[in-house]
C-alpha positions, -999 to +999 in steps of 0.1 A: +223-622-245+189-616-229+183-609-193+216-614-175+216-639-146+236-632-116+250-650-085+258-627-055+290-639-038+288-620-006+256-604+008+269-580+034+265-542+032+279-538-003+264-570-017+230-560-005+231-526-022+245-540-054+218-567-055+191-541-052+207-520-080+211-550-103+175-560-099+164-524-106+185-526-138+167-558-149+192-585-139+179-618-125+195-630-093+196-668-095+219-676-065+236-661-034+265-672-013+273-659+022+288-668+055+268-659+085+234-658+067+234-693+052+199-707+050+182-673+051+161-659+022+180-633+002+150-611+003+151-611+041+188-602+043+188-575+015+152-562+018+147-568-019+112-582-026+103-609-051+137-626-051+132-663-044+167-672-036+181-688-004+217-679+007+240-709+004+276-716+015+294-732-015+301-709-044+313-736-068+282-757-062+259-727-067+277-716-099+278-751-113+241-755-107+228-721-118+252-714-147+250-676-143+262-650-168+279-631-140+291-635-104+293-604-083+320-609-056+320-587-025+338-610-001+373-596+004+399-571-007+430-590-016+441-615-042+451-642-016+415-641-002+396-641-035+417-661-060+402-696-052+366-683-055+373-664-087+389-694-103+360-717-093+336-693-110+356-688-141+361-726-146+323-730-146+319-704-173+308-674-153+321-639-158+332-623-125+332-587-113+345-580-078+352-553-053+386-568-044+407-536-044+440-552-051+425-568-083+418-533-097+452-537-113+472-566-099+498-573-126+524-557-103+513-568-069+504-604-077+517-611-112+516-649-111+481-651-097+469-625-121+484-645-150+467-677-138+433-659-136+439-644-171+447-678-186+418-696-169+393-669-180+406-670-216+404-708-216+367-707-206+357-676-226+349-653-197+361-621-181+374-611-146+373-574-136+375-554-104+357-521-101+342-500-073+347-465-059+384-463-068+376-471-104+356-439-109+371-414-084+408-425-082+414-437-118+388-424-143+386-388-130+423-386-123+433-399-158+409-374-173+424-345-152+459-356-164+447-355-200+441-318-196+477-310-187+507-304-211+534-314-186+531-333-153+556-334-124+534-348-097+498-360-091+488-363-054+455-376-041+441-374-006+410-396+000+392-409+030+365-435+037+345-445+067+352-479+081+316-481+093+303-484+058+321-516+050+315-539+079+336-556+106+361-574+083+375-541+070+373-526+105+396-553+118+419-549+087+422-512+097+434-522+132+405-503+148+409-504+186+446-511+187+469-492+210+497-473+194+522-500+205+500-528+191+497-509+158+535-505+156+540-542+164+515-551+137+531-528+112+566-542+119+557-579+118+527-582+095+532-595+060+507-570+047+489-574+014+492-546-011+476-513-001+445-502-020+465-472-033+492-491-051+470-509-077+450-477-081+481-458-090+493-486-113+459-484-130+462-446-134+497-452-149+484-478-173+454-457-184+478-428-190+505-447-209+531-444-182+557-470-172+561-477-135+597-480-124+594-478-086+566-482-059+568-475-022+544-473+007+544-456+041+517-461+068+506-438+096+480-446+123+450-423+129+444-420+167+411-412+184+411-377+201+380-387+221+361-419+229+345-430+196+320-457+191+326-481+162+293-496+151+310-522+128+328-538+158+302-529+184+328-513+206+340-479+219+375-469+209+390-450+238+409-417+231+445-424+222+437-457+204+436-464+167+406-454+146+423-466+114+453-456+093+466-437+063+486-454+036+508-431+015+516-448-018+542-433-042+547-445-078+576-432-100+574-435-137+600-437-165+584-408-182+587-385-152+554-380-135+552-391-098+519-404-086+510-402-049+479-413-030+473-407+007+443-429+016+428-429+050+403-455+062+391-447+097+361-446+120+345-412+116+334-389+143+303-367+140+306-342+111+332-361+091+324-373+056+342-392+028+363-369+006+384-370-026+409-344-036+437-344-062+464-319-071+484-319-103+517-300-104+529-292-139+517-270-168+492-259-157+487-267-120+453-283-116+431-296-089+400-318-084+379-321-053+348-339-041+340-326-006+314-350+005+311-385-010+287-414-002+315-439-009+294-470-002+269-459-028+294-448-054+313-481-049+282-501-058+269-479-086+303-479-103+304-517-102+268-519-116+276-494-144+306-516-153+286-548-157+276-544-193+312-536-203+324-567-185+299-589-202+308-574-235+346-576-230+370-600-245+379-630-222+407-628-197+417-606-168+406-572-180+414-542-158+394-510-158+424-493-176+415-516-206+377-512-205+359-483-222+355-451-202+332-454-172+298-440-180+262-441-168+243-471-182+206-462-180+177-486-181+181-524-182+216-539-184+203-561-213+199-530-234+236-524-234+248-559-242+263-570-275+271-605-287+306-614-275 
């Protein structure tokens, strides 16, 4: 394969950064699909010069016309929201890599949909993978930490991310601006999609050869202690209302280790930053901490560094637990490609 051709499916905050990184790694963007920016030049929306692509609205039409090597999908987080678009791309012979957090490892959360994607990808000789920040910091680093222990009782992670970095859709998903009563009503009545933590812990288990026997989730709101402006929603959240929430996922394994991830997505106040900390209880006790993380950049860079591996992978739904270890891919993407 020569210079890889790419269609951007989603050109918001994350898609724009990824598009820039891909062009800097020698990829050619041949199409772009968005919602609110249809008809605008991609160069105008992303700030990337010398990209002569206009944003369109129909992913299947764009993929069918351009026949890209890869579609980069940054539109949504959950299987129910991305499945149709993923299948449309795969059926037209395009590999897909996405930021859909559930799809990091969705065999347990959406087994039938994952099996369908796997079958369609294999039928058309292409690959579907989800990557992003959780791939590097919540799976790869944690699995490596576990590999330095002789015995493990529990692995517990605490991570936070800033709602502002991911746009209005995720801000709404995090119930920003709700009263405590509205949040409680939502939590009682909503048929929530899987948390971001659950597929992460399932991926950690898969990467570590552990068998999941039980999964559970608890959710707690994060309330504003002072009036806080949310740029993503262009509103001020009054003190006492919801800035986001923490999901606490617990996975128990047949082999004994218990995996826990407390993940907080909220609107930050001044002085707060993304963080990532893990504690391992066993022989020996271990810990891992990243005090300040630019999650929006690590999300995009991780995906871009996975691109050659996805293009080289066998067809099917391939999780990051099955790909080679994540590593820096310097220079042009084409330099790292092998004949599939």
